[in-house]
N, C-alpha and C positions, 0 to 999 in steps of 0.2 A: 504494500500499500503506499504509494510513492506520495508523500505530503505536501503542499504550497502551503506558504504565511503569504501574509497580502502584500506583501514589498516586493513579494516574486510576482506577480499578479500582471500577464500579460494580453495583452487585447485578441481576441479569438481561443484561446487557450481555455482546454478543458481542465479543472480541478479539482481536489479532492484536499480535504481537511478538517482541521479541527478549529472552531472559532467560539465565540461568545456571543448570544443574541441579543443587542444591548438593547433592542425596539423591535414590537412585532405588532402589527395592525394587519385587520383584516376588513381589505377594502373590495370597492366594487367598480369595475371597468365601464366606460361608456356605456357598453354595449350590455352590463348589469353582470358581467359573469365575475365570479369569486377571484381575488388574488390576495395571495400575499407580502404585504410591505417591510420589510425587513433593514435593521444595523445588522452588521456582524463586524468584531473584533476580534485582532488578537494583538499579538504583544511588539506587533511591526507596524500597526496601522487601523484604518477603520474606512469600511466600505457599504453602497448603499445597495440593495439587495431585492430581486423581486423571485415571488416564484408563484405563475401562472397557470400552470397546472398542475393536476390532482390535489388540489387543493386540500381536497375533503380528505384525501387519504393519507394528509399530513399537517395538517392543521392542528390536530390534538396533541401529537407527539411530544411538544417541546411548549413550554413558556417563554417570552422575554425574559432574561435572566438566567436561560441555563446556559450550559455548556453543549453546543451540537456540534454532532458531523455531518457533514455537505457535499454533495457532488454538485458541480454547476459547470457554469460558461461564461468569460469573461468579457462583456458588453461594453458599448460606450453609451452615453446619452449625455448631451450638452457640452461632448469632447473632456468628460468625466468616466471612469473606468463605476461599471456598473456589475454586479454579478446575478446572471441567472440562474436562478435555483432549481435545478432537477431531482435531488431528492434531501431531507433533510432531518435527522433524528436527532435524539436527545442522547446528547455523550457521557459515558458512564465508564469510570476507572474499569469495573469490572468486564462490559465488553468492551470495551479500547485498548483497554491497557497495551495488551501482547502490540497496538499499534503504534504505539508513542502517546499514548492518551495522557495529559498531566490539567489539571486544571490550573496549575500553577504557571503552565508554561504559554498559559494563554493571554495573561496579566503583564502590561511593559511596566517595567521596573524602575527603579531608581539606576544611576551607570554605576555605584560604588557599592560593593560585595554589603550584604547588609550586618552581615560579624565586624566588620572592618566602624562602620555607624556606629555598630552599639556600645566599639570600643570607647571611641571618640567620644561617646556621649555620657558612658563612666567615666574620663578620665574628667570632663568638666565637672559632673556631680559630686568626684573624690576632692577636687578643688576646692569644694566650698568647704567653709569652716563650719562645726557646729555650733549651736543644735539643727540650723539650717539642713546643713546637709543630710543630719540624720532622716527630717523631714521628707527632702527630695528623694532618697536611697528608699524609704519605705513604699512610697507613692511608686516609684519607676518599677518598680522589683514586682509589687501585688499585679500591676497589667503589661511586664516586660512581656511576653508571646507577644500581644495583640502592640505593641510599642512598635513592634520590629517590620510590623510588617504590613500594616493598615497606611492608609492615603492620609494625608493632609487637611482632605476637603472633596466632599463626593464630585462634584464640579467646578471648584473654582483652583486655587493655586496648590501645586503640587498633588495630583489626584491620579497618582499610582502607586502602586505595590510599594510600599517603603519611604512613602513621601512627607508620612509625619516624621519618622525620624530622623531625613533629610534635613528638614525644615529644623528640626529641633537642634540638631549638630551646627547646620549653618549659623545660626543665628546665634545657638550657644557661642562659637568662634568667633563671630563676629560683634559679640561682647563684651569678652575677654581681651580682643585687639584695643577696642573703643576705651576701654575702661582705662588704660593709663594714660588717656589726654584728658580726665577728670577725676585725677585723685578724692578729689574730697567724694565722690560717689560711694554708697554701699556696695562692694563688689559682691557681697552674698546675697544679698538681697537682689542685686539683677539678674545672678547668674540662675536662684531659683525660683526667680517671675517667669524666666527663659523657657528655663526647660517644665515649667508648670500654667504656661498663660493659655494653652490650648488644651490643659488635661482633662477638661470635659468632654471634647471627642470620643475619647475609650468608649463614653456612654450614648452618644449623641450619634455616632455614627455603626451603622452594624458592621456585621460578621459577610455578609454576602457575596458571591461570585462580582457582582457590582455592585458595589455598595452604595445604602442609601441612608439617608438618614429614618433614626426610630424614633417611637411615640416620643420618647421624653428628649429627645432633639429638637422635635418638631415643639412642642408644648413648653420646654420650657429656656433649651437652649444649653451650647454648650458650653459657654463660660459661668451661668449660675449653677451647673454641673458640677463644674468645674473646682468651682468658691467652696462647693459642700465636701466635694470631696478632700481638698484640703485643709478642710476646718475639721471634718471630720477624723482622720489622722493625726491631726497636729492635737487635736482632745485625746487620742488614745495614746500619745504619747508624751503629752503634760508638760513637754520642758521648751515651750518657745516662748518668750518674752512677749505679752500683751501688745505692747508698743511696735514688736517684727513684724507679729502674727496681724494684725492691721493694716501695717503695712503693703503685706504680699496680697492679702484678701482684695485692697486697692488696684493693683497691680493686674489681678486677673481680672474685674470687674470693670476697668479703664481700657485693656489693651489695646481695645480696636477702637480706642480714639475719641468718641464720641456720641451721646445717645442714638444718634440720625446712621449710625452706620454698625450700631447693636452695640454697644456698651451700654452700662447700668450709668455712668458717670464719666468725665473728664480727667485725665492725668493730672493730678493734682501736685506732685512731687516728681524731682528731677529725675527718681528710678525707675519711675513709672513712666515715664516723657521718651526715656530712654529705648525701652523694654516696646514703648509701642511702635517708635519710630523703626529698628530692627526689623519689630516681625512686618510694619509695613512694608519694609525698603527690602528683605527678601519675596515676601511674594508678590511684588509687584514686579519686580525682574523677573520674577521665572515665570507669569503670565507674560511678561510683552518676548520673553526669548518663545515662550512657545507658541503666541502667536504670529511670530517671525518665522517660525521651523514651517508649522503648515497652512499657511499662505501658498495659493499653488501661482502667483504675480511674480514680477521680476524682481524688480524694482525699491516698490512700495508696494505691502502689502494694502488689502481693502479695506476699511472705514472699521476702527476700532471704536467701539463705544466706550469700553470703559477707559481708554485713553483719550478720547472726545478726540482722534485724529488718523491719519494712514501711518504706519511705519515703514523707515528708511529701512531695507534689508539688506542694504552694499555692506 
């Protein structure tokens, strides 16, 4: 069974492979015939797909969000590749493992090895002095398995496997570099705030193959969920000075900058402000790089609403 990844799709080529069905819609043609409108992805890309024939035979064999085994032919629509699907089934390790199927192989991941990133995060957390080091270590140890692989967001910055860990390491190392220019700031408070500012996402993002927001995430939000994790753990440890704890709580509640952007309040002291700007910088740089990489144009991207501009690609 020769498998083809999306990056290797060529016009007119028949393919078979394993993908994630990111979207599945049952629609009607102008003639009233049923067809499946699909979006398929793997670790190398994403492609719009259609199934025109045998829809009744295949439509109940899988759902959106499932890994799928697909046969089809690469065509073109509006000068963009589009896959015409002839067969599609739910993929499982039991049925397709002997052909090389593994759900993790379908997911785009950060470039760095996850173990290397985890070691860098551990180094950052160990550089924090007690008692905040004990608080940070207690929390990341509880959620270690999820922190290693979860995305930093569902559809914003770092929405890939290991994206959350990458974001923590990047912002933590940026903070370490910047803090030498501001010797009056509390280094331990800043690093603890960086590592814990988004910790509520362990409860607001689920563990599905295509992650989405949990009910808690939608109803309460990751900021308050994160504050609750930190306060509950601090109460259990019982060794964090109240003045330090209230500052850390404020950093978490204000890290997105303003109530208009989702924070409970505005940053109101320097350590909170630097956490906010470092978080924003890493997120925005990543979003801009992704937009440039994914845009099909040559010199300038199309209009990017988040940046209110086209972006220069040269």
